[in-house]
C-alpha positions in Angstrom: 69.3 -15.8 24.8 67.3 -14.8 21.7 64.6 -12.2 21.7 61.9 -14.9 21.0 63.1 -17.0 23.9 63.0 -14.0 26.3 59.4 -13.2 25.2 58.4 -16.8 25.7 60.0 -17.0 29.1 58.5 -13.7 30.2 55.1 -14.8 29.0 55.3 -18.0 30.9 56.2 -16.2 34.1 53.4 -13.8 33.6 50.8 -16.6 33.1 52.2 -18.5 36.1 51.8 -15.4 38.2 48.2 -15.0 37.0 47.5 -18.6 37.8 48.9 -18.3 41.3 47.0 -15.1 41.8 43.7 -16.7 40.9 44.3 -19.6 43.3 45.2 -17.2 46.1 41.9 -15.3 45.6 39.8 -18.2 46.6 38.0 -17.6 49.8 36.2 -19.5 52.6 32.5 -19.3 53.3 31.8 -19.5 57.0 28.4 -19.3 58.8 25.8 -20.7 61.0 22.5 -22.4 60.5 19.6 -21.6 62.8 16.8 -24.1 63.0 13.1 -23.9 63.7 11.3 -27.0 64.8 14.2 -29.4 64.2 15.8 -31.5 66.9 19.3 -30.2 66.2 21.3 -27.8 64.1 23.9 -30.5 63.6 24.5 -32.7 60.6 23.0 -30.2 58.1 24.7 -30.2 54.8 25.5 -26.8 53.3 26.8 -26.6 49.7 27.3 -24.5 46.6 24.7 -25.7 44.1 25.4 -26.5 40.5 27.3 -23.8 38.7 26.1 -23.3 35.1 28.7 -24.2 32.5 31.1 -25.6 35.2 31.9 -29.3 35.6 34.2 -31.0 38.1 36.2 -34.1 37.7 35.4 -36.9 40.1 37.8 -36.8 43.1 40.4 -39.6 43.2 40.5 -39.7 47.0 37.9 -42.1 48.5 35.7 -41.2 51.5 35.3 -43.8 54.3 32.1 -44.5 56.2 32.7 -46.8 59.1 30.2 -49.2 60.8 31.4 -48.9 64.4 29.7 -49.7 67.6 26.5 -50.4 65.7 26.4 -47.0 64.0 27.3 -45.4 60.7 30.3 -43.0 61.3 29.9 -40.3 60.3 26.1 -40.4 60.5 25.9 -37.8 57.7 28.5 -37.6 55.0 28.5 -35.0 52.2 30.4 -36.0 49.0 30.8 -34.5 45.5 29.2 -36.3 42.6 31.5 -39.1 41.4 33.1 -39.8 44.7 33.8 -43.3 45.7 32.8 -44.2 49.3 34.4 -47.1 51.1 32.1 -48.7 53.5 34.1 -50.3 56.3 33.0 -52.7 59.0 34.9 -52.3 62.2 32.4 -54.2 64.4 32.9 -57.8 65.5 29.5 -58.7 63.8 28.6 -58.8 60.2 27.0 -55.7 58.7 25.0 -54.9 55.6 24.7 -51.6 53.7 21.8 -50.7 51.4 19.8 -47.6 50.4 16.2 -47.7 49.0 16.8 -44.6 46.8 19.0 -41.7 45.9 17.3 -38.3 45.8 13.9 -40.1 46.1 14.6 -42.1 42.9 13.9 -45.8 43.8 15.5 -47.0 40.6 18.8 -46.0 42.2 18.3 -48.3 45.1 21.3 -50.6 45.8 22.4 -53.3 48.2 26.1 -53.8 48.8 25.6 -57.1 50.6 26.9 -58.3 54.0 30.5 -58.6 55.1 32.5 -59.3 58.2 34.8 -57.2 60.4 37.8 -55.6 58.8 36.5 -55.7 55.2 35.3 -52.7 53.1 33.2 -52.3 50.0 33.5 -49.4 47.6 30.7 -47.7 45.7 30.9 -44.7 43.4 28.0 -42.2 43.9 27.3 -40.7 40.4 23.8 -39.4 41.1 23.0 -36.2 43.0 20.8 -36.5 46.0 20.5 -38.1 49.5 21.0 -41.8 50.0 19.6 -43.1 53.3 21.9 -45.8 54.5 20.4 -48.8 56.3 21.6 -52.2 57.5 19.2 -55.1 57.1 21.0 -57.0 59.8 20.5 -54.2 62.4 17.4 -52.1 61.6 18.3 -49.6 64.3 21.3 -48.4 62.3 20.9 -45.4 59.9 23.0 -42.8 58.1 23.0 -40.6 55.0 25.3 -39.9 52.1 24.4 -36.6 50.5 25.8 -36.3 47.0 26.3 -32.7 45.8 27.3 -31.2 42.4 30.3 -29.1 43.5 33.4 -29.6 45.7 32.3 -26.7 47.9 30.4 -28.2 50.9 30.3 -28.7 54.6 28.4 -30.3 57.4 27.3 -28.3 60.4 28.5 -29.1 63.9 26.2 -29.4 66.9 25.9 -25.6 67.1 25.1 -25.2 63.4 28.5 -23.8 62.4 29.9 -24.7 59.0 32.7 -23.8 56.6 33.2 -24.2 52.9 36.8 -23.9 51.9 38.5 -22.5 48.8 35.5 -21.2 47.0 36.5 -19.1 43.9 35.2 -15.5 43.8 31.8 -15.2 42.3 28.1 -15.3 43.1 26.6 -18.6 43.9 23.5 -20.3 45.3 23.9 -21.9 48.7 21.7 -24.9 49.4 21.0 -27.0 52.4 20.0 -30.6 53.1 18.7 -31.8 56.5 17.1 -35.1 57.6 13.8 -33.5 58.8 13.9 -29.9 57.5 13.0 -28.1 54.3 15.6 -27.1 51.8 16.9 -23.6 52.1 18.5 -21.7 49.3 20.3 -18.4 49.5 22.5 -16.3 47.2 26.1 -15.6 48.4 28.9 -13.5 46.8 32.4 -14.7 47.6 35.5 -12.6 47.6 39.1 -13.2 48.4 38.5 -12.9 52.1 36.2 -15.0 54.3 32.5 -14.6 53.6 30.1 -14.9 56.5 26.5 -16.0 56.0 23.5 -16.9 58.2 21.0 -19.5 57.1 17.7 -20.7 58.6 16.2 -24.1 58.2 12.6 -24.8 59.1 10.9 -28.1 59.6 
């Protein structure tokens, strides 16, 4: 093997090792949200806000929101900007899906129409913000799609616990969304190990 080939091979191995090392250093952000004046600590979205100079490709994998037993399942879904959501009807009756705005912008209102059991309709959410899901056939049904700018997000369980996986090392702004609470922001520094944070959301 020539000297040039040995140098190229060694350089390639070194770069691959650096790449694997950077991936391995990603850590998880775990924590709990305490609430004041809210009905529940569940279904609160926690996410890393937009990172200056960083853009993410739209995910190829779709997210499914089901209409099952006269309810949107899950009731709150967080997705990254550019994600396609498949709205499935698993009930024996026809359902409709529409939202009057995204992030409060009524120009982004959309109606997907009405369709029967077993069918699904896709929609790509390209605008950041919360879209309140409604069904004009069954007004008691409601849900929310929360579109966030990064792939680092989670939704709290009933106790307020959440986890954001594979967050690269760095300092970021955590942000919350909740149906009836004020937005909370908090700085967090992420290392290679799990990072624990406590957040508070008030009505």
